[in-house]
C-alpha positions in Angstrom: 80.7 84.4 90.3 84.4 84.7 89.8 86.9 85.9 92.5 87.5 89.0 90.4 83.9 89.9 90.5 83.9 89.7 94.3 87.2 91.7 94.4 85.5 94.4 92.4 82.3 94.4 94.5 84.4 94.6 97.8 86.9 97.1 96.3 89.8 95.1 97.7 92.3 97.7 96.6 90.9 100.0 99.3 91.5 97.4 102.0 95.0 98.7 102.5 93.6 101.9 104.0 92.0 100.0 106.9 94.8 98.4 109.0 96.3 101.8 109.7 93.2 102.9 111.6 93.8 100.4 114.4 97.6 101.0 114.4 97.2 104.7 114.6 94.6 104.3 117.3 97.0 102.1 119.3 99.8 104.6 119.0 97.6 107.6 119.7 96.3 106.0 122.9 99.9 105.4 124.1 99.8 101.6 123.6 102.0 99.2 121.7 100.6 96.9 119.0 99.6 93.6 120.6 97.0 90.8 120.2 94.2 93.2 120.7 95.5 95.4 117.9 95.6 92.4 115.6 92.0 91.5 116.5 90.9 95.1 115.9 92.6 95.1 112.4 90.7 91.9 111.6 87.4 93.3 112.8 87.9 96.5 110.9 88.7 94.7 107.7 85.5 92.6 108.0 83.3 95.6 108.8 84.8 97.6 106.0 84.1 94.9 103.5 80.6 94.5 104.9 80.0 98.1 104.2 81.3 97.7 100.6 79.0 94.8 99.9 76.0 96.6 101.5 76.8 99.8 99.6 76.5 98.1 96.2 73.4 96.2 97.3 71.8 99.4 98.4 72.8 101.3 95.2 71.9 98.5 92.8 69.1 100.5 91.1 71.1 103.7 90.9 74.2 101.8 89.6 72.0 100.2 86.9 71.8 103.7 85.4 75.1 105.3 86.3 77.4 102.3 86.6 75.9 99.4 84.7 79.3 97.7 84.7 79.3 97.2 88.5 79.0 93.5 89.6 75.4 93.6 90.7 73.7 95.5 87.8 75.8 93.6 85.3 74.5 90.3 86.7 77.8 88.9 87.8 76.8 88.9 91.5 73.2 88.6 92.7 71.7 91.1 95.2 71.0 88.3 97.6 74.6 87.1 97.6 75.9 90.7 98.2 73.5 91.2 101.1 74.4 87.8 102.5 78.1 88.7 102.3 77.4 91.9 104.1 75.7 90.1 107.0 78.3 87.4 107.3 81.2 89.9 107.3 79.5 92.0 109.9 79.0 89.0 112.1 82.7 88.0 111.6 83.8 91.5 112.5 81.8 91.6 115.7 83.1 88.2 116.6 86.7 89.3 116.3 86.0 92.4 118.3 84.3 90.3 121.1 87.6 88.4 121.4 89.4 91.7 122.1 87.1 92.4 125.1 83.8 94.0 125.9 84.9 97.6 125.4 86.2 96.7 121.9 82.9 94.9 121.2 80.9 98.0 122.3 82.9 100.2 119.9 82.6 97.7 117.0 78.8 97.5 117.6 78.5 101.3 117.3 80.8 101.1 114.2 78.7 98.4 112.5 75.5 100.2 113.3 76.9 103.4 111.7 78.0 101.5 108.6 74.6 99.9 108.1 72.7 103.1 108.8 74.9 105.0 106.3 74.5 102.4 103.5 70.7 101.8 104.0 69.6 105.4 104.6 72.0 108.2 105.5 74.1 108.0 102.4 71.7 110.0 100.3 70.9 112.6 103.1 72.8 115.6 104.3 74.0 113.4 107.3 75.8 111.0 104.9 79.3 112.6 105.1 79.0 112.9 108.9 78.0 109.3 109.3 81.0 108.1 107.2 83.3 110.3 109.1 82.0 108.9 112.4 82.6 105.4 111.1 86.3 106.1 110.4 86.7 107.8 113.8 85.2 104.8 115.5 87.5 102.5 113.6 90.5 104.3 115.0 89.0 104.2 118.5 88.4 100.5 118.1 92.1 100.0 117.7 92.8 102.1 120.7 90.2 100.2 122.9 91.3 96.7 121.8 95.0 97.5 122.3 94.5 98.9 125.8 92.2 96.1 126.8 94.7 93.5 125.8 97.5 95.4 127.6 95.5 95.7 130.8 94.7 91.9 130.8 98.3 91.1 130.2 99.6 93.3 132.9 97.2 91.9 135.5 97.1 88.3 134.5 98.6 85.7 136.9 102.1 84.7 135.8 102.4 87.7 133.5 105.8 88.5 132.0 106.0 91.6 134.1 105.8 89.6 137.3 107.8 86.6 136.1 110.8 88.4 134.7 113.2 89.8 137.4 114.5 92.4 135.0 111.0 93.8 134.8 110.2 93.4 138.4 112.5 96.3 139.3 111.1 98.4 136.5 107.3 97.8 136.4 105.4 99.6 133.7 102.8 102.2 134.6 99.9 99.8 134.2 101.2 97.5 136.9 102.1 100.5 139.2 98.6 101.7 138.7 97.2 98.3 139.6 99.3 98.3 142.8 97.9 101.8 143.8 94.4 100.7 143.0 94.8 97.6 145.2 96.4 99.6 148.0 93.6 102.2 147.9 91.0 99.5 148.0 92.6 97.8 151.0 93.0 101.1 152.9 89.5 102.2 152.2 88.2 98.9 153.6 90.1 99.5 156.9 93.1 97.4 156.1 96.3 97.9 157.9 99.6 98.9 156.4 101.0 95.4 156.3 97.8 94.2 154.7 98.2 96.9 152.0 101.8 95.8 151.4 100.6 92.2 151.1 97.9 93.1 148.7 100.3 95.1 146.5 102.7 92.2 146.5 100.0 89.9 145.4 99.1 92.2 142.5 102.8 92.3 141.4 102.7 88.5 141.4 99.5 88.5 139.4 97.3 87.3 142.3 95.7 90.6 143.3 92.1 91.8 142.9 91.8 91.4 139.1 88.6 93.5 138.5 89.9 96.8 139.9 93.3 96.3 138.5 92.0 95.4 135.1 89.8 98.5 135.0 92.7 100.7 136.0 95.0 99.1 133.5 92.5 99.6 130.7 92.2 103.3 131.5 96.0 103.7 131.8 97.0 101.2 129.1 100.6 100.1 128.6 102.8 103.1 129.1 100.1 105.2 130.7 97.9 105.7 127.6 94.2 106.1 127.5 91.4 105.8 124.9 90.6 109.5 125.5 94.1 110.4 124.3 93.2 108.9 120.9 90.2 111.1 120.5 92.0 114.0 118.7 93.5 111.6 116.1 90.1 110.0 115.6 88.5 113.5 115.0 91.2 114.4 112.5 90.8 111.1 110.6 87.0 111.8 110.6 87.5 115.3 109.2 89.5 113.9 106.3 86.9 111.2 105.7 84.1 113.9 105.7 85.9 115.8 103.0 86.4 112.7 100.8 82.8 111.6 101.2 81.6 115.1 100.3 83.6 115.0 97.1 82.4 111.5 96.3 78.7 112.6 96.2 79.4 114.2 92.8 81.8 111.6 91.3 79.3 110.2 88.7 78.0 113.6 87.5 80.8 116.0 88.4 80.1 119.7 88.1 80.9 120.8 91.7 84.0 123.0 92.5 82.9 123.8 96.0 83.4 120.3 97.4 87.0 119.8 96.1 88.0 123.3 97.3 86.6 122.6 100.7 88.4 119.3 100.8 91.6 121.1 99.8 91.2 123.4 102.8 90.5 120.5 105.1 93.6 118.7 103.8 95.7 121.7 104.8 94.3 121.8 108.3 94.6 118.0 108.8 98.2 118.1 107.6 99.1 120.9 110.0 97.7 118.8 112.9 99.5 115.6 111.8 102.9 117.5 111.4 102.7 118.7 115.0 104.4 115.9 117.1 103.6 115.2 120.7 105.5 113.6 123.5 108.7 111.8 122.4 107.8 111.8 118.7 110.5 112.7 116.2 109.5 115.9 114.5 111.0 115.0 111.1 109.1 111.8 110.8 105.7 113.4 111.6 106.4 116.3 109.2 107.6 114.1 106.3 104.6 111.8 106.6 102.2 114.8 106.9 103.7 116.2 103.7 103.2 112.9 101.9 99.6 112.9 103.0 99.0 116.4 101.8 100.6 115.8 98.4 98.6 112.6 97.9 95.2 114.3 98.6 95.7 117.9 97.6 96.9 117.4 94.0 93.8 115.5 92.8 91.5 117.8 94.8 93.1 120.8 93.0 92.6 119.2 89.6 89.0 118.5 90.3 88.4 122.0 91.5 89.8 123.4 88.3 87.9 121.0 86.1 85.1 119.2 88.0 84.5 116.6 85.3 83.4 113.1 86.4 86.8 111.5 85.6 88.8 114.1 87.6 86.3 114.0 90.4 86.6 110.2 90.6 90.3 110.6 90.6 90.1 113.1 93.5 88.0 110.6 95.5 90.6 107.9 94.8 93.4 110.2 95.9 91.5 111.0 99.1 91.1 107.3 99.8 94.8 106.6 99.2 95.8 109.5 101.4 94.3 107.6 104.3 97.5 105.6 104.5 100.0 108.4 104.9 97.6 110.2 107.3 97.4 107.1 109.5 101.2 106.8 109.4 101.6 110.5 110.3 99.2 110.1 113.2 101.2 107.2 114.5 104.5 109.0 114.1 103.4 112.1 115.9 102.6 109.9 118.9 106.2 108.5 119.0 105.5 105.3 117.0 107.8 105.9 114.1 108.3 102.3 113.3 104.5 101.8 113.2 104.2 104.8 110.9 106.8 103.4 108.5 105.1 100.0 108.6 101.8 101.6 107.6 103.5 103.5 104.8 104.7 100.2 103.5 101.1 99.5 102.4 101.2 102.4 99.9 102.9 100.6 97.0 100.7 97.5 97.5 97.5 99.7 97.4 98.8 101.5 94.3 99.6 98.3 92.5 96.2 96.7 93.2 94.3 99.9 92.4 95.6 99.5 88.8 93.5 96.3 88.6 90.6 97.0 90.9 89.3 100.6 91.3 88.9 101.7 94.9 85.8 103.8 94.0 
C-alpha cells in the first residue's frame, strides 16, 4: 500500500472543501476563529476522511464492476484496512471535538452517526441526498459550536485577558457583560443585597464569579454576541448545495439524467442569491463577488451535464459542485462580516485545483 493509494482512497483533493465549514460556521455565529475553531477543523477533516474510507469499503462490490481501478477492487488496499481507517479516523475526530467541549462533541457525534448511516445504508435510498446534506450542515454547526464554547470559556476563565488588560476592562465584550448580568440576576433572585450584587459582578469581571452560569450565558452569546442559532441559515444553505451535488452524483457512473443537473442549476441560483445578501456590518461587494465565484464554479458544469448527460460530463459536474463548496463557504463568511476569513478560505481554491489534477475528488 503506497501513500498514493491512500490519497486516492481518501480523495485528499476534496479535503480543501472541509476547513471552510468550520470557518463559515464561526463567522455565521458571530464568533472569531479561535482554538475551538481549529479543533473543529481537525475534527471535520478526520470525520470527512472517515466517510471517504467507509464509502469505498461499502461500495467495494459495486466499484468492482463500475470502477475497477479504485484502490479496493484493484487490490491496492484491502477492505479490512479501509474499514479500520474509517474507524480510527472517526475516533480521532470525536476526540478532537471532545477537546472543544461537550456541545461540540454532541454535534460531532450526530455528524459521525450521519456519515456512517449514509455510507452503510442510506446512500442507496431516497434519503441519501438528505443525509449527506445534513452531514454538511452539521459540520458547519460544529464550527459554530466549538468556536462559541471556546470563546465562552475564555471570557469567564480566571485571569482571562479581558479581566487582566486595563484597556479591555473599560470596554468589556458582550460575553463578559452578559456574564455580569447573569451573576447579578442570580444574586438578586437569591435575595442578595445591592452591594452583594456589585461584589458578585466585580468577581465575574476578575474571573472569580460563578463559572457555570456565566459559561452557559457566554456560550449562548458567544464572543461579540453571537449564537449557534444564528448559524442555522448558513448551515441550511450549505446543506441545500450539498443535496444538489449528491443528487447529481447518483448518476455519475451511468449518466443519462438531465433532471438532476437542471435542479442543481436552479438550486445554485437560489444559494448564490442568499450568499450575496450581506447581513450586519458585512461589505456588500465582498459577499457579491464571492457569491458570483460560487455560482460560476458550480453552474457551468451543471449546464454542460444538463445539455449532455454523459458519464464524463456528469462526473465533471459533480467535481464542479464539490469545488464550489469553497467559494460558497467564503461567501457565507463574508456576508457575516468576516471578509478576511472569506479571503483565507478562497486561498484554498488554487491548492484544491492543483491537487485535483493528480487525485480526482470524485
